[in-house]
C-alpha positions, 0 to 999 in steps of 0.5 A: 500500500505504501510503496507506490506512495513512497515512490511517487513522493520521492520522485516528485521531490527529486524532480522538483529539486532538479527543476528548482536548481535548473529551470527556476533561475532561468525563468526568474531571469526572463520574467522578474527582471528588475521587479524584485525589491531588496530583502530589507523592503519586504515586510514579510521578510522583515517580520520573519527575520524579527522572529528568527534572528534573536533565536539564531543569535541565542543558539550561536551564542550557546552552541554547546547548550543548543546541541545538548538540548537537541541531543536530549530531544533525540534521545527522548524520541528514540524509544518512540521509534521502537513502538512504531512497528514495521508500518506506521498507519494510525488505527482507523475506524470507518464503519467497515472492515475488509476480511480476506481469508484464504482457502486451500490452493486449487479449490474449485469454483463451486467449493469456493462459492459454497465456502464464501456463502457459508462465511457470509452467513456466519458473519451476518449473525454478529449483532454489530454487522449491518451487511456483508458482501463477499467476492471470489474469483480473479479480476482482469485488472493488473492491480488485483492479482488475487488467486481464486483461493483468496476471498474479498469480504467487505463487512459494513458495521452498524454505528458503535452506539448500536453495538452490545455494551463492552464490545470493541472493534478489536474483540469483534475482529477476533471473534470473526477470525 
């Protein structure tokens, strides 16, 4: 899920950096000739310098303290990286769940269809479930190359206010499994 996003972001940042170094200076010479005001006349620049320069001077005056504070922040955040896991994806509850069990390889279409119907019937018995839609089979799309023995079941859940007391999403998923 994240690999295409990571490649897209990386390539976009890389190519924009190349354009910023090569094309932007040429376009600036062509289109902004003589229209730039000095930095001291720009009110936004003056305001940001008003905020930034005192902090910069303080950090340069106390270099060792600045480095020590940054090192402490780095050390404090290091244990947090151990809790992220292999993927960083915040838990989401969107009112639905995708259940994707697999059957034995080489299952026939008739057996797969029968198992899917039985699975959907069992999942519908949970009081938290509003509807279930399962599909099986191979798509002609290159983006979905699931084999015949993999089921795609979308479970639409009722609002949490209609769930039995004490039931959580995690408990429900454990029970369905």
